[in-house]
C-alpha positions as CSV (number, residue, x, y, z in Angstrom):
1,M,0.0,0.0,0.0
2,H,2.8,2.4,0.8
3,T,4.5,1.8,-2.5
4,R,1.3,2.3,-4.4
5,N,0.6,5.6,-2.6
6,L,4.2,6.9,-3.2
7,L,3.9,6.0,-6.9
8,E,0.8,8.2,-7.0
9,D,2.3,11.0,-5.0
10,P,6.0,10.9,-3.9
11,R,5.7,13.6,-1.3
12,A,6.3,12.1,2.2
13,S,7.3,12.9,5.7
14,L,9.2,10.9,8.3
15,V,9.1,11.5,12.0
16,V,12.1,10.4,14.0
17,E,11.8,10.4,17.8
18,M,14.2,9.9,20.7
19,P,13.4,6.5,22.4
20,G,11.9,6.8,25.9
21,W,10.7,10.4,25.6
22,T,6.9,11.1,25.9
23,G,4.6,13.9,25.5
24,L,4.9,17.2,23.6
25,A,8.5,17.7,24.8
26,N,9.8,14.7,22.8
27,A,13.1,15.1,21.1
28,R,12.0,14.7,17.5
29,V,12.6,15.8,14.0
30,T,10.3,15.7,10.9
31,I,11.9,15.2,7.5
32,F,9.9,16.2,4.4
33,G,10.7,15.3,0.9
34,E,10.0,13.2,-2.2
35,V,10.6,9.5,-2.3
36,V,12.3,8.3,-5.4
37,P,13.4,4.8,-6.6
38,L,16.9,3.8,-5.7
39,P,19.1,3.4,-8.8
40,P,19.4,-0.3,-9.8
41,D,23.1,-0.4,-9.3
42,L,22.7,0.5,-5.5
43,Q,19.8,-1.9,-4.7
44,D,21.8,-4.9,-3.8
45,A,24.1,-2.9,-1.5
46,A,21.0,-1.3,0.1
47,G,19.4,-4.7,0.7
48,D,22.6,-6.0,2.3
49,L,22.7,-3.0,4.6
50,F,19.0,-3.5,5.5
51,A,19.6,-7.2,6.3
52,A,22.7,-6.4,8.4
53,K,20.7,-3.8,10.4
54,H,17.4,-5.7,10.7
55,G,18.3,-9.4,10.6
56,A,15.4,-11.7,10.4
57,A,13.0,-8.8,9.6
58,A,14.8,-8.5,6.2
59,G,13.4,-11.8,5.0
60,A,15.0,-14.5,2.9
61,N,16.0,-12.1,0.1
62,G,17.9,-9.7,2.2
63,G,15.2,-7.1,2.2
64,R,15.0,-6.9,-1.6
65,R,11.7,-7.3,-3.4
66,G,11.1,-9.0,-6.7
67,G,12.9,-11.8,-8.5
């Protein structure tokens, strides 16, 4: 669903919060921008980095989609 929405409109925001903080005084930042596809020559390296960071959550294909 996220991919479909981004293909329709690539504008997005990402909120990053400091763990353990609560309420309106949270240490946080909101990043705004456009999401674009990663160039094909960087996709394998990005999948490897994702797998290294997230382990089992990366799935059997190292976080990469498709064939």
